[in-house]
N, C-alpha and C positions, 0 to 999 in steps of 0.2 A: 532726747529720745523718749518715745512713748513707753508706757509700762509694758506693752506687748513686745516692743523691740528689745527692751531690757531682758525680759523673760526669755525671748528667743536666743539672744546672745548668750545668756547664762546656760540655757539648755544645750546649745551647740558646744560650748566649752566643755560641758560635762560629757557629752556624747563623743566628742573628739578625744578626750582623755581616755574614755572607755575603749574607743576604737584602737588606741595604741597600747592597750593592756596586753600583758604577756599571756593572759588567759583567753584562748580562742573563743570560748563561749561568751565571754563578756564583750569581746570585739564584734562577734557576730550579731549579738543583740543590738549593739550600738549602730552597726551598719544598717541593719534592717529598720531600726527606728528612724534614723536619718532619712533613708530612702523613702519610707512610707509617710513621714510626718513633716519633713521640712518643706516649707512652701516655695523655696527658691531653687528652681530646677538647675540653674547654672552652678550654684553653690554645691548642690548634690553631685552633679556631673563632675565637677572639678575634684571633689573629694574621692569619688569612685575611681576616676582616672589615676589619681595619686596612689590609691590602693592597688591598682592593677600594675602600675609600672614600678612601684617602689619595692623594697625588699620586705614585703609582708608575707605572712604565713600563706602557703599555697591554697589552703581552704578559703582564706579571706580574699585572695586574688580571684579565685573562682566565683565566690559569692558577689564580689564587686561587678564582675561581668554579668552575672545573672540580674543583679540589681539595675543594670542599665535597661534591661527589658522591662523591669518594673517602672522605671522612670518614664519610658515610652507609654506604658499603660496609664499611669497616673496623670501625666502632663500632656499626653498626646503630642509630644514633641521631644526631639533630642537635637543637640547641636551637630553640625557637620563634623566637628573634630571628634566627637564621640563616635559617630558613624564610621569615620576613617579609622579610628582605633580598633573598632570591632572588626572591620575588614582586614586590618593588619594582623589581628590575632587569629584569623582563620587558619593560618599556617603554623600556629603554635601547637606543639604536640600535646600540651597539657590543657590549654584553654580553647583550642580550636572548635571543638564540639559545642562548648558552652557559648562561645561567641556566635556560632551559627544559630543557636537557639535564640540568643538575644537579638540577632539581626532579624530573625523571623518575627519576634515580638515587635520590633520597630516597624517592620513592613505591615504587620497587622494593625497596629494602633496609630501609626503615624502616616504610613503610606509611602515612605521613601522607596 
């Protein structure tokens, strides 16, 4: 493994630990850091999907949906599975509006 790969692995481990912190502020910062700084779009998408579907704090679930829109902006791409999850969330009473915003971001930056 190169030094960069070792550093990325270590950084991810720290961010994932923070993401699971009981303090929402710490988790929020970690989610935003991962979304904005991790170069692996698939890794980021998988992590965000986990945060949406798992028993995470409602604020973090909402932020994960918003972050999918950021992934579309940063990488100019999202996977079909992520797109399907956003469409599925449109009927969710808590996340539907946020999913609609994220889908708008995907349409703007990706063109789906």
